C-alpha positions as a printed NumPy array, in Angstrom:
array([[-13.55 , -41.208,  13.885],
       [-15.27 , -38.857,  11.391],
       [-14.887, -36.003,  13.708],
       [-11.109, -36.578,  13.979],
       [-11.06 , -37.042,  10.14 ],
       [-13.466, -33.563,   9.216],
       [-10.645, -31.641,  11.777],
       [ -7.748, -33.245,   9.964],
       [ -9.391, -32.021,   6.621],
       [-10.18 , -28.457,   8.421],
       [ -6.684, -27.891,   9.291],
       [ -5.309, -28.791,   5.929],
       [ -7.371, -26.712,   4.031],
       [ -6.408, -23.91 ,   6.32 ],
       [ -2.903, -24.613,   6.372],
       [ -2.713, -24.265,   2.68 ],
       [ -4.794, -21.213,   2.377],
       [ -2.268, -19.718,   4.968],
       [  0.714, -20.403,   2.821],
       [ -0.757, -19.303,  -0.44 ],
       [ -1.539, -15.534,   0.59 ],
       [  0.288, -12.748,  -0.798],
       [  2.596, -10.607,   1.522],
       [  1.129,  -7.939,   3.195],
       [  1.345,  -4.156,   2.358],
       [  3.484,  -3.796,   5.67 ],
       [  6.224,  -6.201,   3.835],
       [  6.162,  -4.53 ,   0.724],
       [  6.407,  -0.92 ,   2.628],
       [  9.751,  -1.767,   3.886],
       [ 11.581,  -2.78 ,   0.237],
       [ 13.621,  -0.176,  -1.9  ],
       [ 11.764,   0.816,  -5.074],
       [ 13.922,  -1.494,  -7.232],
       [ 12.659,  -4.488,  -5.071],
       [  8.874,  -3.418,  -5.331],
       [  9.236,  -2.897,  -9.136],
       [ 10.844,  -6.226,  -9.562],
       [  8.23 ,  -8.02 ,  -7.727],
       [  5.391,  -6.39 ,  -9.748],
       [  7.515,  -6.809, -13.111],
       [  7.207, -10.42 , -11.903],
       [  4.02 , -10.678, -11.317],
       [  2.852,  -9.185, -14.526],
       [  5.153, -11.209, -16.485],
       [  3.061, -14.282, -14.915],
       [  0.056, -12.634, -15.559],
       [  0.352, -11.339, -19.013],
       [  3.493, -13.64 , -20.305],
       [  5.339, -10.88 , -20.659],
       [  8.624, -11.321, -23.25 ],
       [ 12.064, -10.142, -22.086],
       [ 11.608,  -6.775, -24.461],
       [  7.942,  -6.124, -22.341],
       [  9.731,  -7.245, -19.037],
       [ 12.414,  -4.509, -19.336],
       [ 10.314,  -1.783, -20.335],
       [  7.573,  -2.722, -17.663],
       [ 10.561,  -2.536, -15.143],
       [ 11.303,   0.645, -16.165],
       [  8.112,   2.106, -15.972],
       [  7.269,   0.512, -12.726],
       [ 10.876,   1.787, -11.334],
       [  9.999,   5.352, -12.154],
       [  6.522,   4.935, -10.869],
       [  7.967,   3.618,  -7.424],
       [ 10.73 ,   5.996,  -7.046],
       [  8.012,   8.918,  -7.896],
       [  5.797,   7.437,  -5.084],
       [  8.91 ,   7.309,  -2.458],
       [  9.745,  11.177,  -3.261],
       [  6.327,  12.421,  -2.763],
       [  5.961,  10.593,   0.259],
       [  9.42 ,  12.189,   1.6  ],
       [  8.232,  15.387,   0.407],
       [  4.673,  15.117,   2.013],
       [  6.901,  14.205,   5.506],
       [  9.006,  17.188,   5.24 ],
       [  6.351,  19.264,   4.711],
       [  4.564,  18.095,   7.853],
       [  7.614,  18.793,   9.816],
       [  7.925,  22.395,   8.161],
       [  4.49 ,  22.92 ,   8.811],
       [  5.041,  21.666,  12.495],
       [  8.234,  23.706,  13.102],
       [  6.822,  27.046,  11.826],
       [  3.682,  26.822,  14.261],
       [  6.377,  25.821,  17.321],
       [  8.224,  29.071,  16.353],
       [  5.247,  31.473,  17.229],
       [  2.879,  29.515,  19.5  ],
       [  3.886,  29.132,  23.338],
       [  4.372,  25.78 ,  24.767],
       [  0.989,  25.204,  26.493],
       [ -0.411,  26.151,  22.867],
       [  1.851,  23.9  ,  20.863],
       [  0.642,  20.993,  23.14 ],
       [ -2.75 ,  21.713,  22.609],
       [ -1.762,  21.968,  18.852],
       [  0.052,  18.481,  18.564],
       [ -2.653,  16.829,  20.6  ],
       [ -5.459,  18.109,  18.034],
       [ -3.078,  16.815,  15.287],
       [ -2.75 ,  13.457,  16.671],
       [ -6.667,  13.42 ,  17.368],
       [ -7.161,  14.014,  13.783],
       [ -4.652,  11.482,  12.433],
       [ -6.544,   8.836,  14.487],
       [ -9.826,   9.824,  13.378],
       [ -8.417,   9.621,   9.445],
       [ -6.882,   6.153,  10.221],
       [-10.109,   4.899,  11.893],
       [-11.949,   6.336,   8.482],
       [ -9.566,   4.52 ,   6.408],
       [-10.15 ,   1.25 ,   8.543],
       [-13.795,   1.27 ,   8.069],
       [-14.204,   2.483,   4.065],
       [-14.335,  -0.579,   2.36 ],
       [-11.458,  -1.756,   0.122],
       [-11.028,  -0.434,  -3.308],
       [-12.856,  -3.034,  -5.725],
       [-11.276,  -3.858,  -9.22 ],
       [-12.676,  -1.578, -11.606],
       [-14.989,  -3.819, -14.593],
       [-13.12 ,  -3.816, -17.839],
       [-15.67 ,  -3.243, -19.559],
       [-16.706,   0.341, -17.705],
       [-13.401,   1.726, -18.313],
       [-13.525,   1.17 , -22.012],
       [-12.666,   4.424, -24.244],
       [-15.688,   6.224, -25.259],
       [-16.128,   5.849, -29.077],
       [-16.747,   9.206, -31.064]])
């Protein structure tokens, strides 16, 4: 009887924790800049108690940042594709295959390194205070 009760309590706690988790970054990545800015504005409104004027200003700033971020990602992808096509223009097919293989290996190493590194921690508010002169 006690065993069943403990299992029931454990399942109840686990299910509550599962529902309270924030959306994964992958879900955020599929949203438009406007949607991400809206979500961020809503979160800041809850956390900071923003009024309507502050919400509008925050949303405009966040939307600009999200659009800039998306443009930078697009430019980076285009840059990689341009570099790849430039190499393809002078390498023979065997060399280009080796080139692509090396690029994939480097990408895998980078991704593995990112997975192994600890997630960034929140900065201590006191450590980021401006230095008085």
